[in-house]
C-alpha positions as CSV (number, residue, x, y, z in Angstrom):
1,X,0.0,0.0,0.0
2,X,1.2,3.5,-0.9
3,X,-0.1,6.6,0.8
4,X,0.2,10.0,-0.7
5,X,-1.1,13.5,-0.3
6,X,-3.9,14.8,-2.5
7,X,-2.7,17.0,-5.4
8,X,-4.4,18.4,-8.4
9,X,-3.3,15.4,-10.3
10,X,-5.0,13.0,-7.9
11,X,-8.2,14.9,-7.4
12,X,-10.3,12.5,-9.6
13,X,-9.1,9.5,-7.5
14,X,-10.1,11.4,-4.4
15,X,-13.4,12.5,-5.9
16,X,-14.5,8.9,-6.6
17,X,-13.7,7.8,-3.1
18,X,-15.3,10.9,-1.5
19,X,-18.4,10.4,-3.5
20,X,-18.6,6.7,-2.4
21,X,-18.0,7.8,1.2
22,X,-20.9,10.3,1.1
23,X,-23.1,7.6,-0.5
24,X,-22.2,5.3,2.4
25,X,-23.7,7.9,4.7
26,X,-26.9,8.1,2.7
27,X,-26.2,11.0,0.5
28,X,-27.0,11.1,-3.2
29,X,-24.2,10.7,-5.7
30,X,-22.8,14.0,-7.0
31,X,-19.4,13.7,-8.6
32,X,-19.3,17.3,-9.8
33,X,-20.0,18.7,-6.3
34,X,-17.6,16.2,-4.7
35,X,-14.9,17.4,-7.0
36,X,-15.7,21.0,-6.3
37,X,-15.7,20.5,-2.6
38,X,-12.3,18.7,-2.6
39,X,-10.8,21.2,-5.0
40,X,-11.8,24.0,-2.7
41,X,-10.3,22.3,0.3
42,X,-7.1,21.7,-1.6
43,X,-6.7,25.2,-3.2
44,X,-7.7,27.1,0.0
45,X,-5.5,24.8,2.1
46,X,-8.4,24.1,4.4
47,X,-7.7,20.4,4.9
48,X,-5.2,17.7,4.2
49,X,-6.3,14.6,2.3
50,X,-4.2,11.4,2.2
51,X,-5.0,8.7,-0.4
52,X,-4.2,5.1,-0.1
53,X,-3.3,3.1,-3.2
54,X,-3.0,-0.6,-3.8
55,X,-0.6,-0.6,-6.8
56,X,-2.3,2.1,-8.9
57,X,-5.8,1.7,-7.6
58,X,-7.1,4.2,-5.1
59,X,-8.6,2.2,-2.2
60,X,-9.1,4.7,0.6
61,X,-8.8,8.2,1.9
62,X,-8.7,10.2,5.1
63,X,-9.3,14.0,5.5
64,X,-7.9,16.1,8.4
65,X,-9.0,19.6,9.2
66,X,-6.6,21.8,11.1
67,X,-7.7,23.8,14.2
68,X,-6.0,25.1,17.3
69,X,-5.8,24.4,21.0
70,X,-5.8,27.9,22.6
71,X,-4.9,26.5,26.1
72,X,-1.9,24.5,24.7
73,X,-1.1,27.2,22.1
74,X,-0.6,24.4,19.5
75,X,-2.2,23.1,16.4
76,X,-4.7,20.3,16.6
77,X,-6.5,18.2,13.9
78,X,-10.0,16.8,13.4
79,X,-10.0,13.5,11.6
80,X,-13.3,14.1,9.8
81,X,-13.5,11.6,7.0
82,X,-12.1,8.1,6.7
83,X,-13.2,5.7,4.0
84,X,-11.9,2.4,2.5
85,X,-13.6,0.7,-0.5
86,X,-15.3,-2.5,0.4
87,X,-12.9,-4.9,-1.4
88,X,-10.0,-3.4,0.5
89,X,-11.4,-3.5,4.0
90,X,-9.8,-5.6,6.7
91,X,-6.5,-5.3,5.0
92,X,-4.9,-2.6,7.2
93,X,-5.8,0.3,4.9
94,X,-7.7,2.3,7.5
95,X,-5.1,1.7,10.1
96,X,-2.4,2.7,7.7
97,X,-4.2,5.9,6.9
98,X,-4.7,6.8,10.6
99,X,-1.1,6.1,11.4
100,X,-0.1,8.3,8.5
101,X,-2.2,11.0,10.1
102,X,-0.5,10.6,13.4
103,X,2.9,11.1,11.7
104,X,1.7,14.1,9.9
105,X,0.3,15.6,13.1
106,X,3.6,14.9,15.0
107,X,5.4,17.0,12.3
108,X,3.5,20.0,13.5
109,X,3.9,19.2,17.2
110,X,0.1,19.1,17.3
111,X,-1.6,18.9,20.7
112,X,-4.0,16.2,19.6
113,X,-6.0,14.6,16.9
114,X,-9.7,14.0,17.5
115,X,-12.6,12.3,15.7
116,X,-16.2,11.3,16.3
117,X,-18.1,8.3,15.3
118,X,-21.6,7.0,15.8
119,X,-22.4,5.0,19.0
120,X,-23.4,2.0,16.9
121,X,-20.3,1.9,14.7
122,X,-18.6,-0.8,16.8
123,X,-16.2,-1.8,14.0
124,X,-14.8,1.7,13.7
125,X,-14.6,2.0,17.5
126,X,-12.5,-1.2,17.7
127,X,-10.1,0.3,15.1
128,X,-9.7,3.6,16.8
129,X,-9.0,1.9,20.1
130,X,-6.5,-0.5,18.4
131,X,-4.5,2.5,17.1
132,X,-4.4,4.1,20.5
133,X,-7.4,6.5,20.6
134,X,-9.4,6.9,23.8
135,X,-13.0,7.8,24.5
136,X,-13.2,11.2,26.1
137,X,-14.8,10.9,29.5
138,X,-14.0,14.3,30.9
139,X,-15.7,16.6,28.3
140,X,-19.0,16.8,26.6
141,X,-19.4,17.8,23.0
142,X,-22.4,20.0,22.1
143,X,-23.7,20.6,18.6
144,X,-26.3,22.6,16.9
145,X,-27.4,21.6,13.4
146,X,-29.3,23.6,10.8
């Protein structure tokens, strides 16, 4: 498996994976908007996307969004999107992508990396615990949706 950073040259590979990821979460397919969304994140430097390849075939991606910890006065990251195509699951792709994120975050001396997952996503929870993530038990996260 090879992991590389999203570039203009790999945007189509990422678009296909991102569109499938959105469909996995019940959204309608929309390749044009998926490409626009990823292109905007890339050109505006609002996120970092890593793509996993098996030989020349894109099999997964992860997207990190930077933020900051004011108390620690350091950068932090949200692991917002992680997706592996069905035929490549249970082959270490997701774990490899997460570990690649860890290395990337360490380069910035980041305070932390965080993510959220649904309560019933047991398979993902097992993976996150396997790679050293912990469930927060000292804070509550609040959200307001429109």
